[in-house]
N, C-alpha and C positions, 0 to 999 in steps of 0.2 A: 514529547509533544504536549506535556502538561501545560506549558505556557500558552499554547494555542487554545486549548479548551478553557483555561481560566479567562482568557481574553474574550471568548465568545459566550461565556455564561450569560451576560446581560441580554444578548441577542436571542439566545435559545429561550430564556425565561420570558422575554417579551412575546415570542412566537406562541409559547404555550398559553400565556395569558390571553392573547388575541384569539386563539382557537377556542378557548373556553367561553369568551365573551360572545363570539359568533354563534357558537352552539346554543348558548343561553338565549340569545336574541331569536334564533330560529325556533326554539321551543316556545318562547313567549308569544311569538307572532301567531301561533295557532294555525298556520297554513298546513293544508293537507298534502304535504310533499313526502315522498318516501324517505326514510332514514338513510337509505343508500346514497341519495343525492348529497346529503350533508357529509357523509363519510367520504364520498368521492372527492368533494371539495377539499376536505382536510388532508386527504392522501396526496392530492396534487400540490397543496401548499407545503406539506412535509417533504415531498420529493424535490420541490424547488429549493427549499432551505438546505436539504442535504446536498444538492448539487452545488449550491453556493459555497457551503462549508468545505466540500471536497476541492473546489477550485482554489479557495483561499489556502487550504492546507498544502496543496501541491505547489502553488506559486510561492508560498512563504515558508515552506518547511525548512529550508536551509538557514534562513534568518533565525527562526525560532530555535533551531538546534544550537546555533552559535551563541545566541543570547542566553540559553540555558546552560552552556558549558564555558564558563569564563577561563578555564585552564588552557584554552587554545591560544597559541602565541598571538600577540597583538597584530603583527603584520599579516597573518592569515585570516583574521576575522573579517576584515573588509572585503577581501577577495572572494569569500565564500558565503556572503549574505544573499546572493542571488540577483536576478535581473528584474524582478517585479518593481513597480514604481515605488511602493513603500520601502522595500529593501534598499533601493538606490537612494531614496531620500534619507534613510537612517544612516547609510554608509557615508553620504555626503556630509551629514551633520557631524558624524564622528570624525571625519577627516578635518573638518574645521576646528573642532575641539582639540584634536591631536596636534595639529599644526600650532595652535595657540599654546598648548602645553609644551611642545618642543622648543618654541621660541622663548617662553618664560624660563624653561629649564636651562637653555643655553645661556641666557642672560645671567641667571643665578650662578651658573658654573663659572662664567667669565668673571663675575664679581668676586667669587670665592678665590679664584686663581690670582686676581689682582691683590686681594687682601693677603693671601698667603705669601705672595712675592714681596709685598710691602713689609710684612712681619719679618720675613727672612732677612731682607736688607737691613731693617732697623736693628735686629738682633746683632748682625755682624758689625754694624756701625757702633753699637754699644760695647762690643768686645774691646775696641781700641782704648777708649777711656778707662775701661775696667782694668786692662793690662797696665796702663799708666798708674792707676791708683794702687794696684798690687805692688808695683815697683816702688812707689812712693812710701808705702807702708813699711818697707824695709828700713827706711831712714828715720823712722820714729824711735826716739830714744827710750821712751817709756814703754817697757815690754808689755805691761798689762794693756795699755792703750793700743799698742801695735797688734796684740792678739785679738782684741775686740774688733779692730778695723778689719783685720784679715778674715775674721769670722763673718762679719757682715758682707764682705766682698765675696766670700764663698757662697753665702746665701743668695746674693745677687746673681752670681754666675749660674747657680743651680736654677734660679727662677728663669733666667734667659734661656737656658737649655730646655727647660720644660716648655716654654713658649715655642721655640723653634721646632722641637720634636712633635708637639701637638699639631702645628701647622703642616708638617711633613706627613703626618699620618693620613691626611686626605689623599695624598699622592704617593702612597707607600711604595707602589711598584716601581716608581721612578728613582727611588733612593734605596735600592736593595742589592746586596752582593752576598749571596749565600756561599759559604765555603766550609771546608773542614777546619775546625778551630780547636786548638788545645785549650780545654776548658779552664785550666788554671790561669791562663794569660788574661782574659777579660776580667776574671775575678780579682786578680792582683791590681789591675788597672783601676777598677772601680773602688777598691779599698784605698788606693793611693789618692784618689780624688776626695775621699771622705776622711783622710787621715786626721786632719785637724779636729773634725767633729768627734772622732773616736777619742782623741787625746783629751779634748776639753771635758767630755762626759766621763772620762776614765773608764772606758769600756774596751775590752780586749777582744779582737777578732780571733777565732780559732778556725784554722783552715784544715780540712781533711779531704784533700783531693789528690788523687794520683796524678802525677805530672804527665803521665802518658794518656790520660783520658781525653778523648776527642769526640766532638759532636759536630753535626752539620747545623750551621746557623749563620746569622749576620753578626759579625763581631761588634760593629758599632752599636746596633740596636740592642744587642745583648748587654753591652756595657751600660747603656742607659737604663735598661730594666733593672740591672743589679744595683745601680746607683739609687734608684727610687726605693727599692726594697731595703737596702742598707740604711738609707736615711730614715725611713719609717722605723726600722728596728732600733736605731739609736735614739731617736726622738721620744719613742714610747717606752724606753727603758730607764728606770730611775734607780739610783744607788751606785755607789762606787764598787768596782771590782766585778761588775756583771760581765757576761760574755755574749758575743754573737757568734754562733757556730755556723760554719759554711762547710757542707760536706756533699760529696757526690757518691752515688752508689747505683748499682744495677737493680732494676725492678722488673723481673721477667725479661722481656726483650728490650725494654726502654732504659734510657739513662736519665737519672733524676738528680737535679741540683737542689738541695734544700738549705734554706737560710732560716735559722731559728734564733729567737732572742729570749731573754729572761725578763720581759717587760710586763706592762700592766694588762696585756691581753685585750681581747675584744668581747663585748657583751654578746651572749648567744643570739639575741634577736637581731644583731647587726651583721653577723657573719655572712649571711646570704646576700647582703646588700653592699658590701664593701667595694665590689667591683663596679658599682654604678657611678656615673660621673657626678661629681660635686657632693657625693654623700660623705659626711664626716662622722656621723654616729655619735654615741655618748662620749667615747674617749676623745674623738676629734674635737668636740666642743670644749673639752677641758684644755686643749692646746690650741690657742688662737692662730697658730701658724698653719694649721691643717687646711688644705684647699679641697680635699676630696678628689683630686685628679690623679694622684700617684698610682694607686692600684688600678684605676680605670685604664690608664695608659699602659700599664703592665699587661692587663688582660687583652687589650686591643692589639698590642704589638705581638703578643704570643699567639693570638688567633691568626694574625696575618702571616706569621712565620710557621704556622702549623705546629706550634709547641703547646703542650698542655700547661695549665696553671692551677694549682690547688692551694687552699689555705685552711689551716686548722689553728684554733686558738682557745685558750682557757683563761678566763679572767684571773689576774693575779699570778699567773704562771708563765705566760708568754705566748708567742705566736710563731708559727712555722709556715713559710711560703715555699712551695715547691714548683720548680719549672721542669716539665717533663719533655725530654727530647725523644720524640717518637722514633722507634726503630724503623718504621716505614720510610722515614726520610733517608736513612742510611742506604736504602736500596737504590736511590737515585744517584746519578752522576751530578756534579755541581751544576752543569748547564741545565739538565732536566729538572733539578730541584728548583732552580731559579724560575724556570718557565712554569712549573707547577704552582709555586707561590704567587706568581703574577696573575695566573688565571683565577685564583681565589678572590 
């Protein structure tokens, strides 16, 4: 009830000031009236004030308690404000604001859904001319020119995939299929998609994964995550003969997939910020192709899949990114795990 007393401090202060002024006036008047008369008048005034404050406290106590405790669910706040005129007026005002907020939120959600739908359709439309261009590149006689064209087409394909996966992230639960996956399969699929990039940079992938290792995940989203990590690993690795090592191992009860490179590394002051959207850091600014979205998407997708993600880096030595498949997920059936992730 601290809020109640804070609100009535001006009234109480005014009452005390008025009592002092009346007493002073009584004393200056010089009238020969007993002191008990003045005290009796003050006592009656104090009793009237106390009665008024008690009435206000009883009538509005529920409203003050709700205003002082914002942790109460929004739907329960209006129902428990009370029936006093002030409480009803406050509840009515909140209902108006709440309705306006819900209408604005619904409009924004609708606009976002239309935008995401448009982006999805646009990306799918772009895949057709992209496929035609990839077929046309096979007819180019100049091998160097053909490799350059195919490289640019791969970059274009990856850019389109980033756009479509970013738009799907807002409706993640609608595009989710968690299942038991042989870990080596999406790893090989992601490497196949980045094959030309590895060949051009003359970087060799080294895979150390037991073919029987299985994890619970969404195969499509995991393949996209791996593609983002592998692309970064190759782009930020300079020098011929370097390697990107991909290994899986147990860590306690969890299964860990680690992708480490021999690249330029990340500055220590940037390590804690690399998962922020659009953050490129010192190394990213050296490479104009960096968008700052790759690791952000990795962290968001891992969070939605209930996977852990870790990053360690040493400048001039390389970077290691780990995806942690929590053992807790293995305790679920495929159906229950899908429901668990959707509720997140």
